C-alpha positions in Angstrom: 0.0 0.0 0.0 1.3 3.4 -0.9 1.4 6.2 1.7 1.2 9.8 0.5 2.4 12.6 2.7 1.4 16.1 1.7 4.1 18.7 1.4 2.1 21.8 0.6 0.3 20.1 -2.2 -3.3 18.8 -1.8 -3.5 15.0 -1.5 -6.0 14.8 -4.5 -3.4 16.6 -6.7 -0.7 14.3 -5.6 -2.8 11.2 -6.5 -3.7 12.7 -9.8 -0.1 13.3 -10.6 0.9 9.7 -9.7 -1.9 8.3 -11.8 -0.7 10.3 -14.8 2.8 8.9 -14.3 1.3 5.4 -14.3 -0.6 6.3 -17.4 2.5 7.4 -19.3 4.5 4.3 -18.2 1.8 1.9 -19.1 1.3 3.6 -22.5 5.0 3.3 -23.2 4.9 -0.4 -22.0 2.1 -1.2 -24.4 4.0 0.4 -27.3 7.3 -1.4 -26.5 6.3 -4.9 -25.3 2.8 -5.2 -26.9 1.5 -7.5 -24.0 -1.4 -9.8 -24.7 -2.7 -9.6 -21.2 -2.4 -7.5 -18.1 -2.5 -9.1 -14.6 -3.5 -6.3 -12.3 -3.7 -6.3 -8.5 -7.3 -5.4 -7.6 -6.0 -3.2 -4.7 -4.7 -0.9 -7.5 -7.9 -0.2 -9.4 -6.5 3.0 -11.1 -4.2 0.8 -13.1 -7.2 -1.2 -14.3 -8.9 2.1 -15.5 -5.8 3.1 -17.4 -5.5 -0.3 -19.2 -9.2 -0.3 -20.0 -8.9 3.2 -21.6 -6.0 1.8 -23.7 -8.4 -1.0 -24.9 -6.1 -3.7 -23.6 -7.3 -7.0 -22.0 -6.7 -7.4 -18.3 -7.8 -9.6 -15.4 -7.3 -9.1 -11.7 -4.6 -11.1 -9.9 -5.6 -11.2 -6.3 -3.2 -12.1 -3.5 -6.1 -12.5 -1.1 -9.5 -14.2 -1.0 -11.3 -10.9 -0.6 -12.0 -8.8 -3.7 -11.8 -5.1 -2.7 -13.2 -3.9 -6.0 -16.7 -5.0 -5.2 -16.7 -2.7 -2.1 -15.3 0.4 -3.9 -17.5 3.4 -4.9 -15.4 3.3 -8.1 -17.6 0.5 -9.5 -20.5 3.0 -9.7 -18.6 5.0 -12.3 -16.9 2.0 -13.9 -19.4 -0.9 -13.6 -17.3 -3.1 -16.0 -14.8 -3.6 -13.1 -17.4 -5.8 -11.4 -17.3 -8.3 -14.3 -13.5 -8.5 -14.7 -12.2 -12.1 -14.2 -10.4 -12.6 -11.0 -7.4 -14.9 -10.5 -6.8 -15.8 -6.9 -3.5 -17.0 -5.7 -4.9 -19.8 -3.6 -6.5 -23.3 -4.4 -10.3 -23.4 -4.3 -10.2 -26.1 -1.6 -9.2 -23.5 1.1 -12.2 -21.2 0.3 -15.7 -21.7 1.5 -17.6 -24.1 -0.9 -20.5 -21.6 -1.2 -18.1 -18.8 -2.2 -16.5 -21.0 -4.8 -19.9 -21.9 -6.3 -21.1 -18.3 -6.2 -18.2 -16.5 -7.9 -18.3 -17.5 -11.5 -15.8 -14.9 -12.5 -13.2 -16.2 -10.0 -10.5 -18.6 -11.0 -8.4 -20.3 -8.4 -4.8 -20.9 -9.0 -2.1 -22.9 -7.1 -0.8 -21.9 -3.7 2.2 -20.1 -5.2 4.4 -20.6 -2.1 7.7 -19.2 -3.0 10.4 -21.6 -1.7 13.1 -19.6 -3.4 12.7 -16.3 -1.5 15.9 -14.4 -1.2 16.2 -14.4 2.6 19.0 -15.0 5.1 19.1 -18.6 6.4 17.8 -18.9 9.9 20.4 -19.4 12.6 19.4 -22.5 14.6 22.1 -22.3 17.2 19.8 -20.8 19.8 17.1 -23.4 19.3 16.8 -26.6 21.3 15.6 -29.0 18.6 14.6 -31.6 21.2 11.5 -29.5 22.2 8.4 -29.0 20.2 8.6 -25.7 18.2 6.0 -23.0 18.0 6.3 -20.2 15.5 4.5 -17.0 16.2 4.1 -14.1 13.7 1.5 -11.4 13.3 3.0 -10.4 9.9 5.6 -7.9 8.9 3.2 -5.0 9.6 2.3 -6.0 13.2 2.8 -2.4 14.4 -0.4 -1.4 12.5 -2.6 -3.5 14.9 -3.3 -1.7 18.2 -3.5 -5.0 20.2 -0.3 -6.5 18.7 2.1 -5.8 21.6 -0.4 -6.9 24.2 -1.0 -10.1 22.3 2.7 -10.8 21.9 3.1 -10.3 25.6 0.2 -12.6 26.4 1.6 -15.4 24.1 5.1 -15.0 25.6 3.6 -15.2 29.2 1.7 -18.3 28.1 4.9 -20.0 27.0 6.6 -19.3 30.3 4.3 -22.0 31.8 4.9 -24.5 29.0 8.6 -25.5 29.4 8.2 -28.5 27.1 7.7 -26.1 24.2 9.9 -23.4 22.7 8.8 -20.5 20.5 10.3 -18.4 17.8 8.6 -15.0 17.6 8.9 -12.8 14.6 7.7 -9.4 15.8 8.2 -7.4 12.6 10.9 -4.7 12.4 8.8 -1.9 13.8 7.8 -3.6 17.1 10.4 -2.9 19.8 11.6 -5.9 21.8 12.3 -3.7 24.8 8.5 -3.3 25.2 8.1 -7.0 25.8 8.9 -8.1 29.4 9.8 -11.3 31.2 11.0 -13.2 28.2 11.5 -16.9 29.4 14.4 -19.0 28.1 12.1 -21.0 25.8 11.0 -17.9 23.9 13.3 -16.4 21.2 12.5 -12.9 19.7 13.5 -11.9 16.2 12.4 -8.9 14.1 12.3 -11.1 11.0 13.0 -14.8 10.2 13.0 -16.9 7.1 9.4 -18.1 7.6 9.3 -21.1 5.3 12.5 -22.5 6.9 11.1 -22.2 10.4 7.7 -23.6 9.5 9.4 -26.6 8.0 10.4 -27.6 11.5 7.5 -26.1 13.5 4.7 -28.1 15.3 2.3 -25.2 15.6 1.8 -21.7 14.1 0.3 -18.7 15.9 -0.7 -16.1 13.3 -2.8 -13.0 12.6 -4.4 -14.8 9.7 -2.7 -13.3 6.6 -3.3 -15.5 3.6 0.4 -15.8 2.7 1.4 -17.1 6.2 -1.6 -19.5 6.2 -0.6 -20.9 2.8 3.0 -21.4 4.0 1.7 -23.3 7.1 -0.6 -25.5 5.0 2.2 -26.2 2.6 4.4 -27.5 5.4 1.5 -29.3 7.3 1.5 -27.0 10.4 -1.8 -26.6 12.4 -2.7 -23.0 13.4 -4.1 -20.8 16.1 -5.4 -17.6 14.4 -5.8 -14.3 16.2 -7.4 -12.2 13.4 -6.8 -8.5 13.5 -8.3 -6.7 10.5 -8.8 -6.7 6.7 -9.4 -10.3 5.3 -8.1 -12.0 8.5 -11.4 -12.7 10.2 -12.6 -14.6 7.1 -9.3 -16.4 6.8 -9.6 -17.6 10.4 -13.1 -18.8 9.6 -11.7 -20.9 6.7 -9.0 -22.4 9.0 -11.7 -23.4 11.5 -14.2 -24.6 8.8 -11.6 -26.9 7.2 -10.3 -28.2 10.6 -6.8 -26.8 10.2 -6.7 -25.1 13.6 -8.7 -22.8 15.9 -9.5 -19.1 16.3 -8.5 -17.0 19.2 -9.4 -13.5 20.3 -7.0 -10.6 20.4 -8.0 -9.9 24.0 -7.4 -13.6 25.1 -5.9 -14.2 28.5 -2.7 -16.1 29.3 -4.7 -19.1 30.4 -6.8 -19.0 27.3 -3.8 -18.9 25.0 -2.1 -21.7 26.9 -5.3 -23.8 26.6 -5.5 -23.2 22.8 -1.9 -24.2 22.4 -2.4 -27.5 24.2 -5.7 -28.1 22.5 -4.3 -27.8 19.0 -1.0 -29.6 19.7 -2.8 -32.5 21.5 -5.5 -33.0 18.9 -4.3 -35.3 16.0 -7.2 -34.3 13.7 -5.8 -30.8 13.2 -2.4 -32.1 12.1 -4.0 -34.8 9.9 -6.3 -32.3 8.2 -3.5 -29.7 7.5 -1.2 -32.4 6.2 -3.9 -33.5 3.8 -4.3 -30.0 2.6 -0.5 -29.6 2.3 -0.4 -32.6 0.0 -3.2 -31.1 -2.1 -1.3 -27.8 -2.3 1.8 -29.5 -3.4 -0.1 -31.4 -6.1 -1.5 -28.1 -7.4 1.9 -26.7 -7.4 3.5 -29.6 -9.3 0.7 -29.6 -11.8 1.4 -26.0 -12.7 -2.3 -25.0 -12.3 -1.5 -21.3 -12.4 0.4 -21.4 -15.7 -2.4 -23.5 -17.3 -5.1 -21.0 -16.2 -3.2 -18.0 -17.6 -2.4 -19.8 -20.8 -6.1 -20.8 -21.2 -7.1 -17.1 -20.7 -4.6 -16.0 -23.4 -5.9 -18.7 -25.8 -9.5 -17.4 -25.2 -8.5 -13.8 -25.8 -6.7 -14.7 -29.1 -9.8 -16.6 -30.3 -12.0 -13.5 -29.6 -9.5 -11.3 -31.4 -9.6 -13.5 -34.5 -13.4 -13.7 -34.4 -13.5 -9.9 -34.5 
């Protein structure tokens, strides 16, 4: 998400100026590369308006299971946006069945878990691999959630009474570790970790419910406790519960409640069995190249329409 800070210029003027820059760049791109199809993030609808004005085909490529376009006033002035095909970076099996059946313009792709992310390898020297490992992350933007620090502290306090576990906490780079008190020896704080590498060894994930983190956990067969904050996270936590991949907690949970959730999920085999089954399904989608096949099918359909005209 872009953040605009006014420096004597009205915000609307700044946005108009930025949109015009986008317009020039996209126009140059069309003339140089002559793309057959644009994949546009629905959270950047101004780009869709520009591409439409250039009479070029486009679809939405959505990194979440929530389509923001439907809730935008922009649709009143550009109703065609409501009929644009939407590609979702997630298998259909994780969505609610009724949502899959209702959204005829939505195409579900593979999980698109990037195992080749350019990240620093995790240093395991501090970690006792004989203990069951919990990974806790409220996302890279945890500072945006008013309850984040309190929840981190509650989870840390819960682990102080569970010495058979240890926990890696990724707080995000903007959450100060000095604000968190009484860190027990089985809790390790980091600003950022290589998430996929940690999840590969974890027994349990505590998360805010961002889709990327949930997909990573499913891919590696890790059951979850989800404390949804905002945006699409409440719906994602509902999907986790619906499919039996974990449980939902409340941001204002007590230490005793968090401790009970941890023991419940870790001691219930069905959560692990369900998430492992979903992980296998995710890997099959990935190996089959579903995402590439869907995009190629769209390109083929567009070319047929062009020839028919």
